[in-house]
N, C-alpha and C positions, 0 to 999 in steps of 0.2 A: 299667822301674823301678815298683814298686808304689804307686800314689798313697793316702795315708793316707784311711782313711775321714772324718776330720774336717775336711780340707783338699777334699774332695770334697763334703761338705755346704756347706762356704761358699762353693765356686765355683759350686755349683747354685743357691743362694739368691742371689748377687749377680745370674746372669743370669736371674733369676726374676723379681726386680725391677726388672732394666732392662727387660724386655719389659712388666711392669706400668705402669713410668712412661711408655713410649714410647705405651703405649695411651691412658693418662689424660689425657696432653698436648692430643691434637686436642679431646678433651670438654671440657676447661676451656676451651681455646681459643674454643669456639663458644660458650659459657656467657657468657664474655666480652664477645664480639663481639655475641651477641642483646642484652645489657644496655645497650652503646653505640649500637645501630642506630638510626639516626632517620632512616633514609632512607624508610621508609613515610610515612602520611599523620598529622600531629599530632594527639594524643588531643583535643585542644580548641585554638582559636584564640589569641593573644597576649594580647588583651583580657580573656578568662576567664582566664588567671595572673595577669594584672596585676590584676583584682577580687578575685579570692581572696587574693592577698599583702596587697592591701590593706586586707580586710577581718580577715587576720591583726595586720597592723600596729593598727589601731583596737584591737583586744583585746591588744597587746603580745606575742605568742605569736611570739616572735623565731624560734623553732626551725623553727615551720611555715611563717613567711615567707621562711627560707633553703630550707626543702624546696621550696617553691612554685617561687620564683625559680631555684633549680637546673635544676627540670624545664623551668622555662619556658625558660630559656637554652638549654637543650640543643636547642631546636628550632628559639628564635630568638634567635641570640648575639648579634645587632646591635640588640636591643631597647631604647633608652635609659630605660624606665619601669623595665624588669622590672630592668636594669642598676641604676640608681639605687634601686630598692626594696630592693636588696641591699645597696649601701652605706650606706644609710641604717639597714639591719637591722646591717650590722658596727660603725658608729660607736656604734650603742644597746648594743652588747653588749662594747664595749671595744677591737675589733679596728680600731684607727684607720686604721693605714697601709692594710690591705686595703681599709677603705672609701673612702680618699681612689684607691686605685689603680684600682679597679671603677668610680668614678664619672670618673676621668679617661676611660675608655672610653667613657661616654657622653656625655659634653661636647661632642665633636668629630659626634658623630651627630645631636646636636639642641642646639645651645647657648643653653640658656636661662636666665634669671635664677634660677629655682629650682634650677637643676643648680649651679650657682654657689655659691649659699648652702649647700647640702648638703654641697659638698666644703669650702667654706669652715670650717663647723664641723669638720670633721675634721682641718683642717688645724690650728686653733684647738686641737684635744684634743692633738695631737702637738708643740703649743708653737712652730710655725712660724709666726710671726704676718705676716711679710713676705708669705708666699705666700697666707694668708688674708685680708690686704687685699687685694692684687691680685684675689682672686675675687671679692670684693666691690666692689671699684670697677669690675671687670667687669660683674657683674650688675646693678649700679647701672645702668651706662652702656645696657643691653638695656631696662631697667624700672624706672624711678626710681619706680615706686608698688607696688613690691615690698618691702615693709617690711624682710624678713629679713636682705636683705643690709646696714640700716644697722646691724643688731644686730650680725651678723659683723664689720662695718666698728668699731664700737666697741670691741667686745673685742680686736681685732688692733692698734688704733692703742691702747689701754691697756696692752696686753703690750708695744709699743715704747715705752712711757713719755710719750707724745704724750696725756696726758689732756684737753687742753684739746678738742681736736680729735675726742676719744673721745666726749667729753659732748654734744657738739653732734652726732655723728651717732645718739646716741641718742635723744637730743630730736628729731630729724628723725623718728625712728621712734615715737615716741611722740605726735608729732604728727597722725601717720595711725591710730596704734591706742593710745590713752591709757589702754586697760583691759588692756592686755598685762602680764601679771604677771612674763613673764620680760624684758619691757624696764624696767621698773623695778627687777627685779632685777639684770640690768647695769647700772643707770644708778647703783644704789647702789656695786655693787662699783668702778666709775670714780670714784665720789665719794670713798670711802675711798682708793684709790689716791690721787689729790689731796690729800687730807689734811681734806678736808670732811667731820668724822665727824658732826654733826649732821644736813648734809644727806644723808649716808650712811645714816643710822638709818630717816632719815623715809622715803626711798625704799624701803630694804628693807621696812620696817613694810607701805607701800602694796603692796607686792609680795604679802606673804603675805594681807594682806586681802582682795585680789581673788580670790586661789588661792593656798592654801599647801601644793598638791599637784600643779603644774601639773608637764608631762613636761619632765625638762632635756634640754637637747641632747646631753649625753654624760655618763656615768654619773660621771665626777670633778669634773662643776662644781662641786658641792657646793651644797646647797638655799638658799635666802634665810633659814632660821634658823639654820642653821651660820655664814651671813656676818656675818646681825645681832648673833649672841651672840659672835663674833669682833671687830665694829666695837665693841661693848660693853666688852669687856675690853681689845683692844688696838690700837684706832686711833692711828694717828699724826698728830696736826693737824699743820696747816702749820707751819713754825717762826715765830718772831716778826718782824714785820716782812715778811711774805709774805700773799698773799691765796690763800686756798685756791682750787680751781677752783670756779668757780660756774656753776650753767646758765643759759643764756642764756632759757632757757625756762621760762616762773613757771608756779609751781602752779596758777592760776588757766587761764593761757592752756590747759595741758595737761589740765585738768577738761574743758573747755568745747570741745577740738578734736575736729573731726570725725572719723571713722575707724574702720575694723573691728578688731576682737579678732584679732590672731593666734593661729592654730591652731599649734602645734608636732608637725605631722605629717608623713609620709614626704619631703612636697616640702620640708620646711627641712633 
């Protein structure tokens, strides 16, 4: 039987494409394998990747931080500093679950107070206040002088409706870092939640006076200016016959307390 010319051409082209695909497959596999190959000598040590990523963090160059940490982790997958730098960057770019997940890999490798605060802020951003509180308490047990965990604790307790305890936590932080714009910001939010509208306004104004552009712990946290505007227009005072949540640490005591200013860097 004679095969029609059209059918013969189709069969020939199909056979040609099959051979071409088979020949190209090994080459493509070789390229992929070469790109993922880390069997040789690392181009630089872990410390160099860390320093490079920290420099990018200082410039808020989140894309480059992720590039550097991804390269570094390809060679040093168990380096807790690279993991936490990447987790911090995920939080700063609104990828909260990724942030929590990757920092959770770092903590068992090197359980430091700074790492619990880093993950705690991620839990706060997710609205998981119980997990954030647990991380804050664990971090405090490891290093009571590392104030970031008191900030995490205050926000977690406030989220759970425990405003009196939240205020005590943030006042502990302010006792050590009285010129922290972040802690005054947190205090204003806690006071507003407890119905102390006047105190909230004063705390937020203090935060703005110290640094109106300090780095927020996560994008959705909201600025002190935004919270102050909300307090001025929509704060709900404590009901009559009740006492608003008051700070046990007076303004004079806070102003005179010794401490260092907290800088919200990758360690936070």
